C-alpha positions in Angstrom: -131.3 -71.1 101.7 -128.1 -69.1 101.6 -129.1 -66.9 98.7 -132.4 -65.9 100.3 -130.6 -65.2 103.6 -128.0 -63.0 101.8 -130.7 -61.0 100.1 -132.1 -60.1 103.6 -128.8 -59.7 105.4 -126.1 -58.8 102.8 -123.4 -58.2 105.5 -123.9 -61.6 107.2 -121.1 -64.1 107.3 -123.2 -66.8 108.9 -126.7 -68.1 108.4 -129.3 -69.1 111.1 -131.5 -72.1 110.3 -134.2 -73.7 112.6 -132.5 -76.2 114.9 -134.8 -79.1 113.9 -134.1 -78.4 110.2 -130.4 -78.8 110.9 -131.0 -81.9 112.9 -133.1 -83.4 110.1 -130.3 -82.6 107.7 -127.8 -84.4 109.8 -130.1 -87.4 110.1 -130.5 -87.5 106.3 -126.9 -88.6 105.9 -127.0 -92.2 104.7 -125.3 -95.0 106.7 -122.4 -97.0 105.3 -122.7 -100.1 107.4 -119.5 -101.8 106.3 -117.3 -98.7 106.6 -118.7 -98.0 110.1 -118.0 -101.5 111.2 -114.4 -101.1 110.0 -114.2 -97.8 111.8 -115.3 -99.4 115.0 -112.7 -102.1 114.7 -109.9 -99.5 114.1 -111.0 -97.3 117.0 -110.1 -100.1 119.4 -106.4 -99.7 118.2 -106.4 -96.1 119.5 -108.1 -97.0 122.7 -105.3 -99.4 123.6 -103.2 -96.2 124.3 -105.8 -94.9 126.8 -103.9 -95.1 130.1 -106.7 -96.0 132.5 -108.9 -98.5 130.6 -108.6 -101.1 133.4 -109.5 -98.6 136.1 -112.6 -97.4 134.2 -113.7 -101.1 134.0 -113.1 -101.7 137.7 -112.9 -98.4 139.6 -111.3 -98.3 143.1 -113.4 -97.5 146.1 -114.3 -93.8 146.3 -114.7 -93.3 142.6 -117.9 -91.3 142.1 -118.9 -92.4 138.6 -120.2 -95.7 137.3 -117.8 -98.3 135.9 -117.6 -98.4 132.1 -116.0 -100.7 129.6 -115.4 -98.3 126.7 -114.6 -101.1 124.3 -117.7 -103.0 125.3 -119.8 -99.8 124.8 -118.3 -99.4 121.3 -119.1 -103.0 120.5 -122.7 -102.4 121.4 -122.8 -99.9 118.6 -121.2 -102.5 116.4 -124.0 -105.0 117.4 -126.6 -102.3 116.6 -125.1 -101.9 113.1 -125.0 -105.6 112.5 -128.6 -105.9 113.5 -129.8 -102.9 111.4 -130.7 -100.8 114.4 -129.4 -97.6 112.7 -130.8 -95.9 109.6 -128.5 -92.9 109.4 -124.9 -92.0 110.0 -125.5 -89.3 112.6 -127.0 -91.7 115.1 -124.0 -94.1 114.7 -121.5 -91.4 115.4 -123.5 -89.9 118.2 -123.6 -93.2 120.0 -119.9 -93.8 119.5 -119.2 -90.3 120.9 -121.4 -91.0 124.0 -119.5 -94.3 124.5 -116.4 -92.3 125.0 -118.2 -89.6 127.1 -119.1 -92.3 129.6 -115.6 -92.0 131.0 -116.3 -88.4 131.9 -112.8 -87.3 131.0 -112.1 -84.6 128.5 -108.8 -86.3 127.6 -110.8 -89.2 126.1 -113.0 -88.0 123.2 -114.3 -89.3 119.9 -115.0 -86.1 118.0 -116.8 -87.4 114.9 -116.8 -85.2 111.8 -120.6 -85.2 111.4 -121.0 -83.9 115.0 -118.4 -81.1 114.9 -117.8 -79.9 111.4 -120.9 -78.1 110.4 -123.6 -76.9 112.8 -123.4 -75.0 116.1 -126.8 -75.0 118.0 -128.1 -72.0 120.0 -131.1 -71.2 122.1 -131.8 -67.5 121.3 -133.8 -64.4 120.9 -133.8 -62.8 124.3 -134.6 -59.3 123.1 -132.8 -57.5 125.9 -130.0 -56.1 123.9 -127.4 -58.3 125.6 -126.4 -61.5 123.9 -128.9 -63.1 121.5 -129.0 -66.4 123.3 -130.8 -67.9 126.2 -128.8 -68.6 129.4 -129.6 -69.9 132.9 -127.9 -69.4 136.2 -128.2 -71.1 139.6 -128.5 -68.6 142.5 -128.6 -68.9 146.3 -130.1 -66.3 148.6 -126.9 -66.2 150.7 -124.3 -68.5 149.2 -125.3 -71.3 151.6 -129.0 -71.9 151.1 -129.9 -74.2 148.2 -130.0 -72.2 144.9 -132.8 -71.9 142.4 -132.6 -71.6 138.6 -133.1 -68.2 137.0 -132.8 -66.6 133.6 -129.2 -65.3 133.6 -130.3 -62.0 132.0 -133.0 -61.5 134.6 -130.3 -61.7 137.3 -128.1 -59.3 135.5 -130.7 -56.6 134.9 -133.5 -56.9 137.4 -131.8 -55.1 140.3 -130.9 -52.1 138.1 -134.4 -52.0 136.6 -136.1 -52.3 140.0 -137.9 -55.6 139.7 -137.5 -59.1 141.1 -136.5 -62.0 139.0 -138.7 -65.1 139.2 -137.1 -68.6 139.4 -137.4 -71.0 136.4 -139.5 -74.0 137.3 -140.1 -75.9 134.0 -138.3 -76.3 130.7 -140.2 -77.8 127.8 -142.9 -79.1 130.2 -140.5 -80.9 132.5 -139.0 -79.9 135.9 -136.3 -77.4 135.1 -133.6 -79.1 137.3 -134.3 -82.5 135.9 -134.1 -81.1 132.3 -130.8 -79.4 132.6 -129.1 -82.1 134.7 -130.0 -84.6 132.0 -128.6 -82.2 129.4 -125.3 -82.0 131.3 -124.7 -85.7 131.1 -123.0 -85.2 127.8 -120.3 -83.1 129.3 -116.9 -84.9 129.9 -116.2 -84.0 133.6 -115.5 -86.3 136.5 -118.3 -85.2 138.7 -122.0 -84.2 138.2 -121.5 -80.9 140.1 -118.8 -79.8 137.6 -121.0 -80.9 134.7 -123.8 -78.8 136.2 -121.6 -75.7 136.4 -120.8 -75.9 132.7 -124.4 -75.2 131.9 -124.1 -71.6 132.9 -122.2 -68.4 131.9 -118.9 -68.2 133.8 -117.0 -65.0 134.7 -113.6 -66.4 134.1 -114.4 -67.7 130.6 -116.0 -64.3 129.7 -112.9 -62.5 131.0 -110.8 -64.1 128.2 -113.5 -63.5 125.6 -114.5 -67.1 125.5 -118.1 -67.1 126.8 -119.4 -70.3 128.4 -123.0 -71.4 128.3 -123.4 -75.0 127.5 -127.1 -75.1 127.9 -127.5 -72.2 125.4 -124.7 -73.3 123.1 -124.2 -76.9 122.0 -123.2 -79.3 119.3 -126.6 -81.0 119.7 -130.1 -79.9 118.7 -133.0 -79.7 121.1 -136.0 -79.0 118.9 -137.1 -75.7 117.4 -138.0 -74.0 120.7 -137.2 -73.9 124.4 -140.3 -73.1 126.4 -139.5 -71.8 129.9 -142.0 -71.4 132.7 -141.3 -69.3 135.8 -142.5 -69.5 139.4 -144.7 -66.5 138.9 -146.5 -68.1 136.0 -144.7 -66.3 133.2 -144.0 -68.5 130.1 -141.4 -67.5 127.5 -140.7 -69.4 124.3 -137.3 -69.1 122.8 -136.2 -70.0 119.3 -133.6 -72.6 118.8 -131.3 -72.1 115.8 -128.3 -73.7 114.2 -125.4 -71.5 113.0 -123.7 -72.4 109.8 -121.1 -70.5 107.7 -122.7 -68.7 104.8 -122.8 -70.4 101.4 -121.9 -73.8 103.0 -124.8 -75.6 101.5 -124.9 -74.0 98.1 -123.9 -77.2 96.4 -125.6 -79.6 98.8 -128.8 -81.3 97.6 -129.1 -84.3 99.9 -127.5 -86.3 102.7 -125.1 -88.0 100.3 -123.7 -84.6 99.2 -123.4 -83.6 102.9 -121.2 -86.7 103.6 -119.0 -86.1 100.6 -118.4 -82.5 101.5 -118.1 -82.6 105.3 -117.2 -86.2 106.3 -114.4 -88.7 105.7 -112.0 -85.9 104.8 -108.3 -86.7 104.2 -106.3 -85.2 107.1 -103.9 -82.4 106.6 -100.8 -84.0 105.1 -98.6 -81.6 107.0 -99.5 -83.5 110.2 -98.3 -86.9 108.8 -94.9 -88.3 109.1 -92.7 -88.7 106.0 -92.4 -92.3 104.9 -88.7 -91.8 104.1 -85.7 -92.5 106.3 -85.5 -93.4 110.0 -86.9 -91.4 112.8 -86.0 -88.5 110.6 -89.6 -89.0 109.4 -90.8 -87.5 112.6 -93.1 -84.5 112.2 -91.0 -81.4 112.1 -90.7 -79.3 115.2 -91.4 -75.6 114.8 -90.5 -73.1 117.4 -93.6 -71.1 118.3 -93.6 -67.6 116.9 -94.8 -65.2 119.5 -98.1 -63.6 118.6 -97.9 -59.9 118.3 -99.5 -58.4 121.4 -102.5 -56.1 121.0 -101.5 -52.5 120.8 -104.3 -51.4 123.1 -104.1 -52.1 126.9 -105.4 -55.6 127.6 -108.7 -56.0 129.4 -110.4 -58.8 131.2 -114.0 -58.5 130.3 -116.3 -58.0 133.3 -113.4 -57.7 135.7 -112.1 -54.7 137.7 -109.0 -52.8 136.6 -106.0 -55.1 137.1 -102.7 -54.3 138.8 -101.2 -56.4 136.0 -102.7 -58.3 133.2 -101.5 -60.7 130.5 -102.0 -59.5 126.9 -104.4 -62.4 126.4 -106.0 -62.1 129.8 -105.0 -65.7 130.7 -103.5 -64.5 134.0 -104.0 -61.2 135.9 -103.3 -59.7 139.3 -105.8 -57.8 141.4 -106.1 -56.2 144.9 -109.1 -56.2 147.1 -109.6 -52.8 148.7 -112.5 -52.8 151.2 -112.0 -53.1 154.9 -111.1 -56.6 156.0 -110.0 -57.5 152.5 -107.3 -54.9 151.9 -104.5 -57.3 152.6 -105.7 -59.7 149.9 -104.2 -60.2 146.4 -106.0 -62.2 143.7 -104.2 -64.0 140.9 -106.8 -64.9 138.3 -105.6 -67.8 136.1 -108.4 -68.9 133.7 -106.0 -70.7 131.4 -102.5 -72.0 131.1 -102.6 -71.7 127.3 -101.3 -68.4 126.1 -100.9 -68.2 122.3 -98.0 -65.7 122.5 -95.6 -68.0 124.3 -94.7 -68.7 127.9 -92.4 -65.9 128.9 -94.9 -63.2 129.4 -97.0 -65.5 131.7 -93.9 -66.4 133.7 -92.6 -62.9 134.1 -96.0 -61.5 135.0 -96.3 -64.2 137.7 -93.0 -63.3 139.3 -93.6 -59.5 139.0 -97.1 -59.6 140.5 -96.1 -61.9 143.5 -93.2 -59.5 144.3 -95.4 -56.4 143.9 -98.1 -57.9 146.1 -95.6 -58.7 148.9 -94.0 -55.3 148.6 -97.4 -53.7 148.8 -98.1 -55.4 152.1 -100.5 -58.1 150.9 -100.6 -61.0 153.3 -103.2 -63.4 151.7 -103.6 -64.7 148.1 -106.6 -66.0 146.3 -105.8 -68.0 143.1 -108.9 -68.1 140.9 -108.7 -71.2 138.7 -112.3 -71.2 137.6 -112.9 -72.6 134.1 -109.2 -73.5 133.7 -109.1 -76.5 131.5 -105.3 -76.6 131.2 -102.8 -75.6 128.7 -99.0 -75.8 128.7 -98.0 -78.3 131.4 -94.8 -76.5 132.3 -96.7 -73.3 133.1 -98.4 -75.2 135.8 -95.0 -76.3 137.1 -93.7 -72.8 136.8 -96.5 -71.2 138.8 -96.1 -73.7 141.6 -92.3 -73.2 141.7 -92.7 -69.4 142.0 -95.1 -69.9 144.8 -93.0 -72.5 146.6 -89.4 -71.9 145.5 -88.0 -74.5 147.9 -90.1 -77.3 146.4 -89.3 -79.4 143.3 -92.6 -80.3 141.6 -93.1 -84.0 141.9 -95.3 -84.8 138.9 -94.8 -88.6 138.6 -96.7 -90.2 135.7 -97.2 -93.6 134.0 -98.2 -95.0 130.6 -100.2 -98.0 129.8 -97.6 -100.6 128.9 -99.2 -102.0 125.7 -97.6 -104.0 123.0 -97.3 -101.2 120.5 -95.7 -98.9 123.1 -93.1 -101.6 123.8 -92.2 -102.3 120.2 -91.9 -98.6 119.4 -89.7 -98.1 122.5 -87.4 -101.0 121.7 -86.9 -99.6 118.2 -86.2 -96.1 119.5 -83.8 -97.5 122.1 -81.7 -99.0 119.3 -81.8 -95.7 117.5 -80.7 -93.6 120.6 -77.8 -96.0 121.2 -76.1 -94.5 118.1 -75.9 -91.1 119.7 -75.0 -89.3 122.9 -76.9 -86.6 124.8 -74.3 -84.1 123.8 -74.7 -84.9 120.1 -78.4 -84.5 120.4 -78.0 -81.1 122.1 -75.6 -79.9 119.4 -77.8 -81.1 116.6 -80.8 -79.2 118.0 -78.8 -76.0 118.7 -77.5 -76.0 115.2 -80.6 -77.1 113.3 -83.5 -76.1 115.5 -86.7 -77.1 113.7 -84.8 -79.1 111.1 -82.9 -81.2 113.8 -83.3 -84.9 113.5 -81.3 -86.4 116.4 -82.3 -83.5 118.7 -86.0 -83.7 118.1 -86.1 -87.5 118.3 -84.2 -87.3 121.6 -87.3 -85.5 122.9 -89.4 -88.6 122.6 -91.8 -90.3 125.0 -89.9 -93.5 124.1 -86.5 -92.3 125.2 -85.9 -94.0 128.6 -82.9 -91.7 129.1 -85.1 -88.6 129.5 -87.3 -89.3 132.5 -86.1 -89.8 136.1 -87.4 -92.3 138.6 -89.5 -91.1 141.5 -86.3 -90.9 143.5 -84.7 -88.6 140.9 -82.4 -91.3 139.5 -81.8 -92.2 135.9 -83.4 -95.3 134.3 -80.8 -97.9 133.3 -82.6 -99.5 130.4 -85.8 -99.7 128.3 -86.9 -102.7 130.4 -86.3 -100.7 133.6 -88.5 -97.9 132.3 -91.2 -99.9 130.5 -91.6 -102.8 132.9 -94.3 -103.8 132.5 -95.6 -103.4 136.1 -98.7 -105.4 136.8 -101.4 -103.5 138.6 -105.1 -103.5 138.6 -105.3 -106.3 136.0 -103.3 -104.3 133.5 -99.7 -103.4 132.6 -98.1 -100.1 133.3 -94.7 -98.4 132.8 -92.6 -97.5 135.9 -93.7 -94.1 137.3 -91.3 -91.4 136.2 -90.7 -87.7 136.7 -89.5 -84.8 134.5 -85.9 -83.8 134.8 -86.4 -80.1 134.9 -82.7 -79.3 134.4 -82.4 -81.2 131.1 -82.1 -79.5 127.8 -84.7 -81.8 126.3 -87.3 -81.3 129.1 -90.9 -81.5 128.2 -91.4 -78.2 126.5 -88.7 -77.2 124.0 -90.0 -73.7 123.9 -89.6 -72.9 127.6 -87.8 -73.6 130.8 -89.4 -73.5 134.2 -88.4 -70.6 136.4 -85.7 -71.8 138.8 -84.2 -74.2 136.2 -81.8 -73.9 133.3 -82.0 -70.6 131.5 -84.4 -69.2 134.1 -82.5 -70.4 137.1 -81.6 -66.9 138.1 -85.1 -65.5 137.6 -86.5 -67.3 140.6 -87.3 -65.2 143.7 -86.0 -67.5 146.4 -88.1 -65.8 149.0 -91.5 -67.6 149.3 -94.1 -64.9 148.8 -97.0 -66.3 150.9 -97.4 -69.0 153.6 -99.4 -72.0 152.5 -102.1 -71.2 155.1 -102.4 -67.7 153.5 -103.2 -69.0 150.0 -106.4 -70.5 148.8 -107.4 -72.0 145.5 -110.8 -70.9 144.1 -112.3 -73.7 141.9 -115.5 -74.5 140.1 -114.9 -78.2 139.1 -113.7 -77.3 135.6 -110.0 -77.5 136.5 -108.3 -80.2 134.5 -105.2 -81.3 132.7 -102.4 -78.7 133.5 -104.7 -77.1 136.0 -105.2 -80.5 137.8 -101.4 -81.0 137.8 -100.9 -77.6 139.3 -103.6 -78.1 141.9 -102.1 -81.4 142.9 -98.7 -79.7 143.6 -100.5 -77.0 145.6 -102.4 -79.5 147.7 -99.9 -82.3 148.3 -96.7 -80.4 148.3 -97.9 -76.9 149.1 -100.6 -77.7 151.7 -103.0 -75.2 150.2 -106.7 -75.5 150.7 -109.5 -75.1 148.1 -112.8 -73.4 148.0 -115.2 -74.5 145.3 -118.3 -72.6 144.1 -121.5 -73.9 142.4 -122.7 -77.4 141.7 -126.1 -79.0 141.9 -128.7 -77.6 144.4 -127.9 -80.0 147.2 -125.8 -79.9 150.3 -122.5 -81.8 150.8 -119.0 -81.6 149.4 -117.9 -81.0 145.8 -114.6 -81.6 144.1 -112.6 -78.6 143.0 -110.8 -80.5 140.3 -113.1 -82.5 138.0 -111.8 -81.9 134.6 -109.4 -84.5 133.3 -106.9 -85.4 136.0 -104.7 -87.1 133.5 -101.1 -85.9 133.0 -100.9 -85.9 129.2 -103.3 -86.0 126.3 -102.4 -87.4 122.9 -104.4 -86.8 119.7 -105.2 -89.7 117.4 -102.8 -88.1 115.0 -99.9 -88.3 117.4 -100.7 -91.9 118.4 -100.7 -93.0 114.8 -97.5 -91.1 114.1 -95.7 -92.8 116.9 -96.6 -96.2 115.5 -95.8 -95.3 111.9 -92.3 -94.0 112.9 -91.3 -97.4 114.3 -93.0 -99.4 111.6 -91.5 -97.5 108.6 -88.0 -97.8 110.1 -88.2 -101.6 110.7 -88.5 -102.8 107.1 -87.1 -106.2 107.8 -89.6 -106.8 110.6 -92.7 -105.4 108.9 -94.2 -108.8 108.0 -94.0 -109.8 111.6 -95.2 -106.5 112.8 -98.4 -106.8 110.7 -99.5 -109.4 113.2 -99.1 -107.1 116.2 -101.0 -104.2 117.7 -98.5 -101.8 116.3 -98.9 -103.1 112.7 -102.7 -102.8 113.0 -102.5 -99.2 114.3 -100.3 -98.1 111.4 -103.0 -98.9 108.9 -105.9 -97.8 111.1 -106.7 -94.7 109.1 -110.4 -94.5 109.3 -110.5 -92.8 112.7 -108.2 -90.2 111.3 -110.5 -89.6 108.3 -113.7 -89.5 110.4 -112.5 -87.3 113.1 -112.9 -83.5 113.4 -109.7 -81.5 113.4 -108.2 -78.7 115.4 -106.6 -75.6 113.8 -103.2 -77.2 114.6 -104.0 -80.0 112.1 -104.3 -82.6 114.8 -107.4 -84.6 115.4 -109.9 -83.3 118.0 -110.3 -87.0 119.0 -107.9 -87.7 121.8 -106.8 -90.3 124.5 -105.2 -89.8 127.9 -101.7 -91.0 127.4 -100.3 -90.7 130.9 -101.8 -90.9 134.4 -100.8 -88.5 137.2 -99.6 -90.3 140.3 -99.6 -88.8 143.8 -96.4 -88.5 145.7 -96.2 -91.2 148.4 -99.1 -93.3 147.0 -97.9 -96.9 147.2 -101.0 -98.1 145.4 -100.0 -96.0 142.3 -103.6 -95.1 141.7 -104.2 -92.7 138.8 -105.6 -89.4 140.3 -108.6 -89.6 138.0 -109.9 -92.3 140.4 -109.1 -90.5 143.7 -112.0 -88.5 145.1 -110.9 -85.1 146.5 -113.4 -82.8 148.0 -112.6 -79.1 148.3 -112.3 -77.7 151.9 -115.4 -75.6 151.6 -118.2 -75.2 149.0 -120.2 -72.1 148.2 -123.2 -71.3 146.0 -123.4 -68.2 143.8 -125.5 -65.3 145.0 -127.0 -62.6 142.9 -124.2 -60.2 143.9 -121.6 -62.9 143.1 -123.0 -63.5 139.6 -123.0 -59.8 138.9 -119.6 -58.9 140.5 -116.5 -61.0 140.4 -115.1 -59.2 143.4 -118.0 -60.4 145.5 -116.9 -64.0 144.5 -113.4 -63.3 145.7 -114.5 -61.7 149.0 -116.8 -64.7 149.7 -113.9 -67.0 149.1 -111.9 -65.0 151.6 -114.7 -65.3 154.1 -114.9 -69.0 153.6 -111.1 -69.6 154.0 -110.3 -67.2 156.7 -113.6 -66.4 158.3 -116.4 -68.4 159.9 -116.7 -71.5 157.7 -119.6 -72.8 159.7 -121.6 -69.7 158.7 -120.3 -69.4 155.2 -119.9 -72.8 153.7 -122.6 -75.1 152.4 -123.8 -77.6 155.0 -121.7 -80.8 154.9 -119.1 -79.4 152.6 -116.3 -78.9 155.1 -113.7 -81.3 156.6 -114.4 -84.2 154.2 -111.8 -86.8 154.9 -110.3 -86.3 151.3 -109.7 -82.6 151.9 -106.8 -81.0 153.7 -109.1 -79.6 156.4 -110.4 -83.1 156.9 -107.0 -84.6 157.5 -105.8 -85.6 154.0 -102.0 -86.0 154.2 -99.6 -83.6 152.5 -96.0 -84.2 151.6 -94.6 -85.2 155.0 -97.0 -82.9 156.8 -94.5 -80.0 156.5 -95.6 -76.4 157.0 -94.7 -74.4 154.0 -93.5 -71.2 155.6 -92.8 -68.0 153.6 -89.8 -67.5 155.8 -87.9 -70.1 153.9 -85.0 -68.9 151.8 -83.2 -71.4 149.6 -80.5 -72.0 147.2 -80.8 -73.5 143.7 -82.8 -76.4 142.5 -82.0 -80.0 143.6 -83.2 -82.0 140.7 -80.7 -84.5 139.3 -79.3 -83.5 136.0 -79.0 -86.0 133.2 -82.2 -86.7 131.3 -85.5 -85.0 130.6 -88.9 -86.3 129.7 -91.4 -86.2 127.0 -93.1 -84.0 124.6 -96.5 -83.0 126.2 -99.5 -81.9 124.3 -102.2 -80.6 126.6 -105.6 -79.9 125.1 -108.0 -77.2 126.3 -111.7 -77.6 125.9 
């Protein structure tokens, strides 16, 4: 296949093959029943670190998804294996992946090698000279009327070419809406409206050079063709292909060869802990090396010229100029994950907010569409610069499982040998080669976090608990100590604290009622943490755009609302550290969850991997807990409607400034005329009476002194995944 392709396209680096041929190839991989049964058994060891298993099994009132017992769903696959239901490896791994997806949380993923390592599927051949892939878009006549489906490229070009786009009514001989909504059920988002939005191209994703189109682009095949029928009777047939790197299959003759080459690969040894010594075996810390900025002026694709723009377009500032909008500034934040380090992001934020105020701007739109998270402290930082008198609350909890307790007790004995000052000195002298310093920055160091009242924990037992809630055990809710040297992110400090204490503009730039968050349901992880600060502590309302073609409310934050994600690699490393350094207890530990986890290597071998060398398979390690919530309910299970919902119009699809202006109209204009029917004043929204932090008005007239966090100990290493 590759040789023939090269002869036709000598400059090509990738090959296109019919989608069904690729699917048949995947399903030719033979099953290894005994190995798969062992894999399933070992997967449960990793799931014990998932923070909210009990809540998924028994969701509280208001949760908008079905209950799911992840372990039970996995055991159904086991039962299928034992009863010879499966005849190929692909189907086994697909069903395991879907078992995880049922939680609808992108912090809980089984990314099997066979699903991720080889093929990328596309619906293509548009022939309009745009992108060679098929895409849909949901468009309303006025932003309030129920939308219809269209070919995205029809909407983009019809107006300029002088013809009228016709709605899509059927896909592959089925009602189009039913077809795509069924397709979206594989997307790991908390609400069906958010999953629906992920089907279509997104301006914010495109602006960063990361196009979104999960109906046109997928990990899964959907036959060789996509047949689309329009309302006017037109029928188009699009080719479905699979993309594969050139020469990939030159030495592959059958499914067994495929498995040997692409599956069950030994993980990158650089990600494993050493088996020598004590906690010194911890994976080495490396300070991030700033990526060299592009020499040309940065651009946000499809966006107007920016007043200021990050070199990677992850944050940018804009002004609206038309009458009625000329006092509005827009801060576009499609990601909290710059590759070049945090400082540019932080400095740009402060500079733009000051510039906007100095330019007479009175209102601020913060566009968070498509933002799936990133560095958690950048979420803290942005909130702090918007509300300088507020200390971000950010309480979290872990699931208090046996392995966590054993590891924590071992690490507590280790930390007892050293002082905070010794840890600081060790890190300052040795940086990435530090041992005491890097270990001090551990999720098992009870001396790092603070209580919800900003006090130090007194012991491991005080921190760990366990606290019995919702038929499970949890650690005591804890907060970051933002003034501590070993705070969450060793590569940055939050503006207003430590090395950036003097960089905080103590004049609040905008009143809370002059700020609005623009969402599309994709907001998750760090974005969810930031949005929680803005709602509960800042009192800032949200406008959400898109969703299924039905009236009613929609959540602005429907990505993972967990506070910290952990890769399977990290989970296993934590267990191995304790085990290796307790040689006298290893025989007893072999009978515990920790001992089982140490030797549970199959999930590491069968997972796909990120460029960082960590698994793409992840669990949500910590829940985010709302300030003042005596029930201590993880925010993943708290329904929160936006204050207003809009649908995209043709103009909004074509022009991002039209989206921003419609957001302004919805927040500060006539909501009755602008917002989707039934989408305003939901009881879970601020406009519907949801409580904020003490009901205080956050006025921009406030001028404050320094931060008020108690100094003494910091928290945890956080690893936030973007999808």
